[in-house]
C-alpha positions in Angstrom: 123.1 97.8 174.8 125.0 100.9 175.0 128.1 98.9 175.4 127.3 97.0 172.1 126.2 100.1 170.3 129.4 102.1 171.1 131.6 99.1 170.7 134.2 97.8 173.1 137.4 99.8 174.1 139.3 97.1 172.3 137.5 97.7 169.0 137.8 101.5 169.4 141.5 101.2 169.9 142.0 99.1 166.8 139.9 101.3 164.7 142.0 104.4 165.6 144.7 105.1 162.9 148.5 104.9 163.9 149.3 108.6 163.8 153.0 108.0 164.6 153.7 105.4 161.9 151.8 107.4 159.3 154.0 110.5 160.2 157.2 108.5 160.1 156.4 107.3 156.7 155.5 110.7 155.4 158.7 112.1 156.8 160.9 109.5 155.2 159.1 110.0 151.8 159.6 113.7 152.1 163.3 113.4 152.9 163.9 110.9 150.0 162.1 113.3 147.5 164.3 116.2 149.0 167.5 114.4 148.5 166.4 113.2 145.0 165.6 116.8 144.1 169.0 118.1 145.5 170.7 115.4 143.6 169.0 116.3 140.4 169.6 120.0 141.0 173.4 119.3 141.5 173.6 117.2 138.3 171.9 119.9 136.3 174.2 122.5 137.7 177.2 120.4 137.0 176.0 119.7 133.5 175.1 123.5 132.7 178.8 124.4 134.0 180.3 121.9 131.7 178.2 122.9 128.7 179.1 126.5 129.3 182.9 125.6 129.6 182.7 123.7 126.3 180.8 126.5 124.7 183.4 129.0 125.6 186.3 126.7 124.5 184.5 126.4 121.1 184.6 130.2 120.7 188.4 130.0 120.6 188.3 127.9 117.4 191.3 126.0 116.1 193.7 128.0 118.4 192.1 126.5 121.4 192.3 123.0 120.0 196.2 123.5 119.2 196.6 124.7 122.9 194.8 121.7 124.3 196.7 119.2 122.3 199.9 121.0 123.2 199.0 120.7 127.0 198.4 117.0 126.6 201.9 116.6 125.4 203.3 118.7 128.3 201.3 116.7 131.0 202.4 113.3 129.5 206.0 114.4 129.5 205.7 115.9 133.1 204.3 112.7 134.3 206.9 110.6 132.8 209.7 112.8 134.1 208.4 113.0 137.6 208.3 109.1 137.8 211.7 108.8 136.3 213.3 111.5 138.5 212.8 110.1 141.7 215.7 110.2 144.3 216.1 106.6 144.4 216.3 106.3 140.6 219.1 108.7 140.3 221.3 107.7 143.2 219.9 104.4 144.6 221.3 103.8 148.2 221.4 100.1 147.8 223.6 100.4 144.7 226.2 102.3 146.8 226.3 99.6 149.4 226.3 96.7 146.7 229.1 98.5 144.5 231.3 99.0 147.5 231.0 95.4 148.6 231.7 94.0 145.1 234.7 96.3 144.7 236.5 95.4 147.9 235.8 91.7 147.0 237.5 92.2 143.7 234.5 91.1 141.6 234.8 93.8 139.0 233.1 92.0 136.1 230.0 91.4 138.1 230.1 95.1 139.4 230.2 96.3 135.8 227.3 94.3 134.9 225.2 95.2 137.9 226.0 98.9 137.4 225.1 98.8 133.8 221.7 96.9 134.4 220.9 99.5 137.2 220.3 102.4 134.6 220.7 105.1 137.1 223.1 108.1 137.0 225.2 106.6 139.7 225.3 103.2 137.9 226.6 104.7 134.7 229.2 106.6 136.6 230.3 103.4 138.5 230.4 101.3 135.2 232.7 103.9 133.7 235.0 104.0 136.8 235.4 100.1 137.1 236.0 99.8 133.3 239.1 102.3 133.7 240.1 101.2 137.3 243.7 100.9 136.2 244.0 104.4 134.7 244.6 106.1 138.0 242.7 108.3 140.3 242.8 111.6 138.4 241.9 110.0 135.0 239.0 108.1 136.6 237.8 111.3 138.4 237.8 113.1 135.0 235.9 110.3 133.1 233.4 110.2 136.0 232.9 114.0 135.8 232.4 113.7 132.0 229.8 110.9 132.3 227.9 112.8 135.0 227.9 116.0 133.0 226.6 114.1 129.9 223.7 112.3 131.9 222.8 115.6 133.5 222.6 117.3 130.0 220.5 114.4 128.7 218.0 114.7 131.5 217.7 118.4 131.1 217.1 118.0 127.4 214.2 115.8 128.0 212.5 118.7 129.8 212.5 120.6 126.6 208.8 119.6 125.6 207.7 121.2 129.0 209.6 124.4 128.3 208.2 124.5 124.8 204.5 124.3 126.1 205.3 127.1 128.6 206.8 129.2 125.8 204.3 128.5 122.9 200.9 128.6 124.9 200.9 132.4 125.6 202.0 133.0 122.0 199.1 130.9 120.7 196.9 132.9 123.0 198.2 136.1 121.5 197.5 134.7 118.1 194.0 134.0 119.0 193.7 137.5 120.4 195.0 139.1 117.1 192.7 136.7 115.0 189.8 137.8 117.2 190.4 141.5 116.9 190.9 141.2 113.1 187.5 139.4 113.0 185.9 142.1 115.1 187.1 144.8 112.8 186.0 142.9 109.8 182.5 142.6 111.2 182.4 146.3 112.0 183.4 147.1 108.5 180.7 144.8 107.1 178.0 146.0 109.5 179.1 149.7 108.8 178.1 150.8 112.4 179.4 150.3 116.0 175.8 150.8 117.4 175.1 147.1 118.1 177.7 145.7 120.5 176.4 142.2 120.0 177.8 141.8 116.7 181.3 141.9 118.1 180.7 139.4 120.8 181.9 136.4 119.2 185.1 137.7 118.0 185.9 139.5 121.3 185.2 136.3 123.1 187.6 134.4 120.8 190.2 137.0 121.6 189.9 136.7 125.2 189.3 133.0 125.6 192.5 132.0 123.7 194.6 134.4 125.8 193.1 133.0 129.0 193.6 129.4 128.0 197.3 130.1 127.2 197.9 131.6 130.5 196.0 128.9 132.4 198.3 126.2 130.7 201.6 128.1 130.7 201.6 129.1 134.4 201.6 125.5 135.6 204.0 124.4 132.9 206.6 126.9 134.1 206.1 125.7 137.7 206.5 122.2 136.7 209.5 122.8 134.5 211.3 124.6 137.4 210.3 121.7 139.9 211.8 119.2 137.5 215.0 121.3 137.0 215.4 121.7 140.6 215.0 117.9 141.2 217.7 117.2 138.7 220.0 119.7 140.5 219.4 117.9 143.8 220.1 114.5 142.0 223.3 116.1 140.6 224.5 117.1 143.9 223.6 113.6 145.4 225.6 112.1 142.5 228.5 114.3 143.1 228.8 113.3 146.7 228.2 109.5 146.3 230.5 109.2 143.3 233.3 111.3 145.0 233.0 109.3 148.1 233.3 105.8 146.2 236.1 106.9 144.0 238.2 108.3 147.0 237.5 105.0 149.0 238.4 102.7 146.1 241.6 104.6 144.9 242.9 106.5 147.7 242.4 104.5 150.9 244.8 101.6 151.3 243.4 98.1 151.5 244.0 96.5 155.0 247.5 95.1 155.2 248.8 96.8 152.0 251.6 99.0 153.2 252.5 99.9 149.6 249.1 101.5 148.9 249.6 104.0 151.9 249.9 107.7 150.7 250.7 110.7 152.6 247.5 112.6 154.1 248.6 115.9 152.3 248.8 114.3 148.9 245.5 112.2 149.6 243.7 115.3 150.6 244.9 117.2 147.6 243.9 114.4 145.2 240.6 114.0 146.7 239.7 117.7 146.6 240.9 117.8 142.9 238.8 114.7 141.7 235.9 115.8 143.5 236.2 119.2 142.0 236.3 117.9 138.6 233.2 115.8 139.1 231.3 118.7 140.6 232.5 121.3 138.2 231.3 119.3 135.3 227.8 118.8 136.5 227.5 122.4 137.6 228.7 123.8 134.4 226.1 121.5 132.6 223.3 122.8 134.7 224.2 126.5 134.0 224.7 126.0 130.3 221.3 124.4 130.1 219.8 127.2 132.3 
């Protein structure tokens, strides 16, 4: 009777709650709610920071709008120039090998067409050299130097928008500063007292925000401009080396079995130095003039 009254051990075991399972579920729910809370807090923090940034930029007024528009132009030009001024696009190694092969095979028309369609600095120089191949080494070297200098100048001129951004951004910031200070003094004149500093807060914020935005944009713009200018300088040096080597090989070295084309080593070295000097001096002078 006692056995039936108290119940069997099996029944007691089934009637006891599963403490471990319940604890696991509760722990999982707690972790989930904690992660959700952290995510919400992070989203709210990011949203508040963005709202605060937008609020500060609005204090700058029309000057900040002009600065942002100008920065968009600078970024667009910088990205285009970085993509275009890659090393292989200025002096493609494959073009050097292909041009040398076509020249020695006497396929001049095909070489002119290939160099022209390549569109690189070296391609334009090779095209000019092949078109005037009967003019002689000195004339060809001078023409190559002129083409190289012209193309280097063209690439440097395309950096002008970035230089303009780097120059105008601080000036716009200074303009915003002056407008903000003028507004602050006008506010003081209307209020008739300097006792409440809060009346100057908006104008002073405008003065400081525009200056900060101008410097934040101008400093990277100067850095990018110098990087691109250095990249053009490296491309110019590589162009001098590649073009001088091809011209010397094509016009100074004799073809196999051609005894009439042999020149003395002294005159060959002098001509090579003179021609390479013409090509290098042209591009260096262009870089210095643009700087």
